[in-house]
C-alpha positions as CSV (number, residue, x, y, z in Angstrom):
1,X,87.0,74.7,47.7
2,X,87.6,72.9,50.8
3,X,91.3,74.0,51.0
4,X,90.0,77.5,50.7
5,X,88.2,77.1,53.5
6,X,90.8,75.6,55.6
7,X,93.2,78.6,54.5
8,X,90.7,81.1,55.5
9,X,89.7,79.4,58.8
10,X,93.9,79.4,59.7
11,X,94.2,82.8,58.7
12,X,90.9,83.7,61.0
13,X,92.2,81.6,63.9
14,X,95.8,83.4,64.1
15,X,94.2,87.0,63.5
16,X,91.7,85.7,66.7
17,X,95.3,84.5,68.8
18,X,96.5,87.9,67.8
19,X,93.9,90.0,69.0
20,X,93.5,88.2,72.6
21,X,97.2,88.5,72.8
22,X,97.1,92.4,72.0
23,X,94.1,92.6,74.7
24,X,96.0,90.6,77.4
25,X,98.9,92.9,77.3
26,X,97.4,95.7,79.9
27,X,99.8,98.8,80.9
28,X,100.0,101.9,81.6
29,X,100.0,104.3,78.4
30,X,102.2,107.6,78.5
31,X,99.9,110.5,77.0
32,X,102.1,113.4,78.0
33,X,105.6,114.2,79.4
34,X,106.8,117.6,81.2
35,X,110.1,119.0,81.2
36,X,109.2,121.4,84.1
37,X,112.3,122.6,85.8
38,X,116.2,122.8,86.2
39,X,115.9,121.8,89.7
40,X,114.6,119.0,91.1
41,X,110.6,118.6,91.3
42,X,109.9,117.9,95.0
43,X,106.4,117.5,94.4
44,X,103.2,117.5,92.3
45,X,99.6,117.2,92.3
46,X,97.0,116.2,89.5
47,X,93.5,118.1,90.2
48,X,90.6,115.9,89.7
49,X,88.5,115.9,86.7
50,X,90.5,119.1,85.5
51,X,93.8,118.8,83.1
52,X,96.1,120.6,86.0
53,X,98.8,120.2,87.6
54,X,100.5,122.2,90.4
55,X,104.2,121.7,91.1
56,X,106.9,122.6,93.4
57,X,110.4,122.7,92.9
58,X,114.1,123.6,94.1
59,X,114.3,126.7,92.2
60,X,111.9,128.3,95.0
61,X,108.9,128.4,93.0
62,X,105.1,127.1,92.3
63,X,103.7,126.4,89.4
64,X,100.4,125.8,87.8
65,X,100.7,123.5,84.7
66,X,97.3,123.6,82.1
67,X,96.9,121.6,79.2
68,X,96.4,124.2,76.3
69,X,94.6,123.2,72.7
70,X,98.1,122.2,71.4
71,X,98.2,119.0,74.2
72,X,100.7,120.6,75.8
73,X,101.0,121.3,79.6
74,X,102.4,125.2,80.2
75,X,102.4,127.4,83.5
76,X,99.6,129.5,83.5
77,X,100.7,130.5,87.0
78,X,104.7,131.1,88.1
79,X,105.0,132.1,91.6
80,X,108.1,132.5,93.5
81,X,108.2,132.1,97.1
82,X,111.0,133.1,100.0
83,X,112.6,129.3,100.5
84,X,112.2,126.1,98.7
85,X,108.8,124.4,98.8
86,X,109.0,120.8,99.6
87,X,105.3,119.5,99.8
88,X,102.1,120.9,98.8
89,X,98.1,119.9,99.2
90,X,95.1,120.9,96.9
91,X,92.1,120.9,97.9
92,X,89.3,121.2,95.2
93,X,86.5,122.1,97.3
94,X,87.8,125.5,99.2
95,X,90.2,125.9,96.4
96,X,92.9,126.2,98.9
97,X,96.5,125.3,98.3
98,X,98.5,124.8,101.0
99,X,102.8,125.1,100.7
100,X,104.7,123.7,103.1
101,X,108.9,125.0,102.8
102,X,112.3,123.9,103.9
103,X,112.0,126.9,106.7
104,X,109.1,125.4,108.4
105,X,106.5,127.6,107.1
106,X,103.6,126.7,105.7
107,X,101.9,129.3,102.9
108,X,98.0,129.5,102.4
109,X,96.7,130.4,99.0
110,X,93.4,131.0,97.3
111,X,93.1,129.8,93.9
112,X,90.6,131.1,91.3
113,X,88.2,128.8,89.6
114,X,90.3,129.2,86.1
115,X,94.0,128.5,87.7
116,X,95.3,131.8,86.1
117,X,95.9,133.3,90.0
118,X,96.7,132.4,93.6
119,X,96.5,134.8,96.1
120,X,98.4,134.1,99.7
121,X,96.1,134.3,102.5
122,X,98.5,133.2,105.5
123,X,101.6,132.1,106.6
124,X,101.6,129.4,109.6
125,X,105.0,129.0,111.1
126,X,104.9,125.4,111.7
127,X,108.3,123.9,112.0
128,X,111.9,124.7,113.3
129,X,113.5,122.5,109.8
130,X,111.7,121.3,106.7
131,X,108.2,119.9,106.1
132,X,108.0,116.8,104.8
133,X,104.1,116.5,104.1
134,X,101.1,119.1,104.5
135,X,97.8,118.0,105.0
136,X,94.4,120.5,104.8
137,X,91.3,118.3,106.5
138,X,88.1,120.6,105.4
139,X,85.8,118.7,108.0
140,X,88.3,119.5,110.9
141,X,89.6,122.6,110.0
142,X,93.3,121.9,110.5
143,X,96.1,122.0,108.6
144,X,98.1,119.1,109.3
145,X,101.9,119.0,109.1
146,X,105.5,116.6,109.5
147,X,108.6,117.6,109.2
148,X,112.7,117.1,109.9
149,X,112.1,118.8,113.0
150,X,110.8,115.5,114.0
151,X,107.0,117.2,114.7
152,X,104.0,115.9,113.6
153,X,101.7,119.3,114.3
154,X,98.3,120.5,113.3
155,X,97.0,124.5,113.3
156,X,93.7,125.5,113.2
157,X,92.9,126.8,109.5
158,X,90.5,129.7,110.6
159,X,92.9,131.4,113.1
160,X,96.1,130.1,111.9
161,X,96.5,129.0,115.4
162,X,98.6,126.3,116.4
163,X,96.3,123.4,118.2
164,X,99.0,121.1,118.7
165,X,101.8,118.6,118.2
166,X,103.6,115.3,118.7
167,X,107.5,114.6,118.9
168,X,108.6,111.6,117.4
169,X,111.8,109.9,117.9
170,X,113.2,110.6,114.4
171,X,112.3,112.5,111.2
172,X,108.8,113.1,110.0
173,X,108.8,112.2,106.5
174,X,105.3,111.1,105.9
175,X,101.7,111.2,106.9
176,X,97.9,110.2,106.2
177,X,94.6,111.3,107.8
178,X,91.3,109.8,108.4
179,X,89.2,112.6,108.6
180,X,86.4,110.3,110.2
181,X,88.2,108.8,113.2
182,X,90.3,111.4,113.1
183,X,93.4,109.0,113.5
184,X,96.8,110.6,112.4
185,X,99.4,107.7,110.6
186,X,103.2,109.0,110.9
187,X,106.1,107.7,109.2
188,X,109.5,108.5,110.2
189,X,113.3,107.9,109.5
190,X,113.5,104.9,111.5
191,X,111.5,102.7,110.1
192,X,108.5,103.3,112.6
193,X,105.1,104.4,112.2
194,X,103.2,106.2,115.4
195,X,99.3,105.6,115.5
196,X,97.7,108.7,116.6
197,X,94.2,109.6,117.5
198,X,94.1,113.9,117.6
199,X,91.1,115.1,119.7
200,X,91.3,119.4,119.1
201,X,94.5,120.5,121.6
202,X,95.2,116.7,122.3
203,X,96.4,113.5,121.1
204,X,96.6,110.1,122.8
205,X,99.2,107.8,121.1
206,X,97.4,104.6,120.4
207,X,100.2,102.6,119.1
208,X,103.2,102.4,117.0
209,X,103.9,100.4,114.0
210,X,107.3,98.3,114.0
211,X,108.4,96.2,110.6
212,X,110.3,98.2,108.4
213,X,113.9,98.1,108.5
214,X,114.6,101.3,106.4
215,X,112.9,105.1,106.8
216,X,109.6,105.1,105.8
217,X,108.9,107.1,102.8
218,X,105.3,107.0,101.7
219,X,101.8,106.3,102.9
220,X,98.3,105.4,101.5
221,X,95.1,104.5,103.5
222,X,92.0,102.8,102.5
223,X,89.2,104.5,103.9
224,X,86.7,101.7,103.6
225,X,88.7,98.4,105.4
226,X,90.8,100.6,107.0
227,X,94.0,99.5,105.9
228,X,97.0,101.6,106.0
229,X,99.9,101.1,103.5
230,X,103.5,102.0,104.1
231,X,106.2,102.1,101.9
232,X,110.0,102.2,102.7
233,X,113.6,102.4,101.6
234,X,114.0,98.7,102.7
235,X,112.5,98.4,99.1
236,X,109.0,96.8,100.9
237,X,105.4,97.6,101.5
238,X,103.4,96.6,104.5
239,X,99.8,96.3,104.6
240,X,98.5,96.9,108.3
241,X,95.1,96.5,109.3
242,X,94.0,99.1,111.0
243,X,90.4,98.1,111.2
244,X,88.9,95.0,112.8
245,X,92.4,92.7,112.8
246,X,94.8,95.1,114.6
247,X,98.2,94.3,114.6
248,X,97.8,92.1,111.3
249,X,100.8,93.1,108.7
250,X,101.0,91.8,105.1
251,X,104.0,92.2,103.2
252,X,104.3,93.3,99.5
253,X,107.9,92.5,98.0
254,X,108.4,93.4,94.6
255,X,110.8,96.4,93.8
256,X,114.3,96.2,93.7
257,X,115.0,99.6,95.1
258,X,113.5,102.1,97.3
259,X,109.4,102.8,97.7
260,X,109.1,106.5,97.2
261,X,105.1,106.6,96.2
262,X,101.4,105.0,97.2
263,X,98.6,105.1,95.6
264,X,95.2,103.2,96.7
265,X,92.3,103.0,93.8
266,X,89.5,102.7,95.3
267,X,86.8,101.2,92.7
268,X,89.1,98.5,91.7
269,X,90.7,97.7,95.7
270,X,94.5,98.1,93.9
271,X,97.6,99.6,95.2
272,X,99.9,101.4,92.9
273,X,103.4,101.8,94.0
274,X,106.6,103.8,93.0
275,X,109.7,103.2,93.4
276,X,113.5,104.3,92.5
277,X,113.5,101.4,90.4
278,X,111.8,103.1,87.3
279,X,108.8,100.9,88.3
280,X,104.9,100.8,88.9
281,X,103.2,98.2,90.6
282,X,100.1,97.4,90.5
283,X,98.9,95.3,93.4
284,X,95.3,93.3,93.5
285,X,94.5,93.7,97.0
286,X,90.8,92.3,96.5
287,X,92.3,89.3,97.2
288,X,92.9,86.7,100.0
289,X,97.0,87.4,101.8
290,X,98.3,85.4,103.9
291,X,100.1,87.2,107.2
292,X,104.0,87.5,107.3
293,X,105.3,84.9,109.7
294,X,107.2,85.7,112.4
295,X,111.1,84.8,112.2
296,X,112.0,82.5,115.0
297,X,115.7,82.4,115.7
298,X,117.5,79.5,116.7
299,X,120.9,78.5,117.2
300,X,121.2,75.5,114.4
301,X,119.2,75.0,111.3
302,X,116.2,73.8,112.0
303,X,116.3,70.8,109.4
304,X,119.8,69.2,109.9
305,X,120.5,70.8,113.2
306,X,124.2,72.0,111.8
307,X,125.3,75.2,114.6
308,X,125.6,78.1,113.5
309,X,128.4,80.3,113.5
310,X,128.1,81.5,117.1
311,X,127.0,78.5,118.5
312,X,130.8,77.9,119.6
313,X,129.8,75.0,122.1
314,X,128.2,73.2,119.1
315,X,131.1,73.7,116.9
316,X,133.1,72.4,119.6
317,X,131.8,69.2,120.1
318,X,131.1,68.4,116.8
319,X,134.6,69.9,115.3
320,X,132.7,71.0,112.4
321,X,132.4,74.8,110.9
322,X,129.5,77.1,112.0
323,X,127.6,78.2,109.7
324,X,125.5,81.3,108.1
325,X,121.4,81.4,109.3
326,X,118.5,82.2,107.1
327,X,115.4,82.4,107.5
328,X,112.2,80.9,105.1
329,X,110.1,83.3,104.1
330,X,107.3,81.0,103.9
331,X,107.3,79.3,107.8
332,X,110.0,82.2,109.4
333,X,112.0,78.9,110.1
334,X,115.9,79.0,110.7
335,X,117.7,77.1,108.6
336,X,121.9,76.5,106.7
337,X,121.9,77.4,103.6
338,X,121.9,73.6,102.5
339,X,118.6,73.4,104.1
340,X,117.2,76.5,102.5
341,X,119.2,77.3,99.0
342,X,115.7,77.3,96.9
343,X,113.8,80.1,95.4
344,X,110.2,80.8,94.3
345,X,107.5,83.6,94.5
346,X,104.7,83.3,97.3
347,X,102.5,85.5,95.8
348,X,99.8,85.0,98.4
349,X,102.1,86.3,100.8
350,X,103.1,89.6,98.9
351,X,106.5,88.0,97.5
352,X,105.9,88.5,94.0
353,X,109.9,88.0,93.2
354,X,111.7,85.0,94.3
355,X,112.4,84.3,97.9
356,X,114.4,81.9,99.8
357,X,112.1,78.9,101.2
358,X,113.3,75.7,103.0
359,X,113.1,72.6,101.1
360,X,110.1,71.1,102.7
361,X,108.4,74.7,102.1
362,X,109.2,74.4,98.4
363,X,107.9,70.9,97.8
364,X,104.0,72.3,99.3
365,X,104.1,75.7,96.8
366,X,101.8,74.6,93.5
367,X,101.7,76.7,90.2
368,X,99.0,78.0,91.2
369,X,100.2,79.6,94.6
370,X,102.9,81.3,92.3
371,X,100.0,82.8,90.1
372,X,100.9,86.5,90.3
373,X,98.6,89.0,92.4
374,X,100.6,92.0,90.9
375,X,101.7,93.3,87.3
376,X,104.8,95.9,87.4
377,X,105.6,98.2,84.8
378,X,108.8,100.2,83.2
379,X,108.5,104.5,83.7
380,X,112.1,104.9,82.2
381,X,112.4,107.4,85.3
382,X,113.3,107.2,88.5
383,X,110.1,108.1,90.5
384,X,110.3,110.7,93.5
385,X,106.4,111.0,93.8
386,X,103.0,109.9,92.5
387,X,99.4,111.2,92.0
388,X,96.2,109.9,91.5
389,X,93.5,111.2,89.8
390,X,90.5,108.0,90.1
391,X,88.2,110.0,88.6
392,X,90.0,109.9,85.4
393,X,92.3,107.2,86.2
394,X,95.3,109.5,85.0
395,X,98.3,109.0,87.2
396,X,101.0,111.6,87.0
397,X,104.6,110.3,88.2
398,X,107.6,112.7,88.7
399,X,110.8,112.1,88.4
400,X,114.8,112.2,89.8
401,X,115.0,112.9,85.9
402,X,113.0,116.8,86.5
403,X,110.5,115.6,84.3
404,X,106.7,114.9,84.8
405,X,104.7,112.2,83.1
406,X,101.1,111.4,82.7
407,X,100.0,107.7,82.5
408,X,96.6,106.8,80.9
409,X,96.0,103.7,83.3
410,X,92.3,102.6,82.5
411,X,93.5,99.0,81.3
412,X,95.1,98.4,84.6
413,X,92.3,99.5,87.0
């Protein structure tokens, strides 16, 4: 009898361990896949609380996709436009759709509530080149846009009149807008972000954020804590504290290719990132993070004083060959390879992948310091854009494979 009892207990324990392991596996669940176009899909958005997607493609079409009784998505609207549509913005409150195109025009449409018809209302002749982002502000009655003509512009949505513009030094690739403060954030091809205070027909350039070594491709905004997130072709994400401590920047490193999309989940304080590497990153932003250190330059290794290859005088005096310089990602000091050849993750500093650290810093990093603050998930397609419906915890990914995928991310948020 005791033997049977022991046998049952073992089975029960094994079942509990298996169940706990299954519960611990939290990942996005693929719920739908839409093979949308023979041409590249430039952008697509989820309509909050609705089983509806709006997409724009290089085949000069705007399509509205609705979920049918079969569970599949089929177009309820297939609308042809005169030029390749590159971006869009839809406002659920006013049922207004704005489509930006390669020829510099923004077309405004009104959408029927059943999403079976859209009516053209107005064209804004906004840019001299391809639009890269368009946003509609209901509170300000502005249509904001940026494009490859290096301009950020805003128009009156009531009259269609141009109100003002800002010229950057490079292609403007993405933007965010805070209606409360009327701050606009414009990311460009040079890797800079211009912070503008918009005042009806004028603007004030507040500051220029510099930190990326590649073009800024996407932005996201935490309206509560006034944090700006920027994703770049340099594979990194930077968190800029625009609120109480201006100038503070935190780096997030976890992708191995260009960061193409960002979305912020306000309820759980998580950042979602998407990349050309097919990976979705889920970053916990409700933890204390350590600011990225400034890199300290020098002519010789901080630890062993070995000269770097441009330090000819020291090389000649010591009759030695110069070394290549490396920076420790934890302290920012400069070292030769021998004194900084160790690798470690440093999640509080945003380094979820192993990075170079010096010998001294490596000895201070504990196992607790290495505890991950982000998770990464394979979507099996190279992502160019993402759209989040945080009312249902559904995420849409747009891929280079011309496929749109819908993911249930409830277990992650």
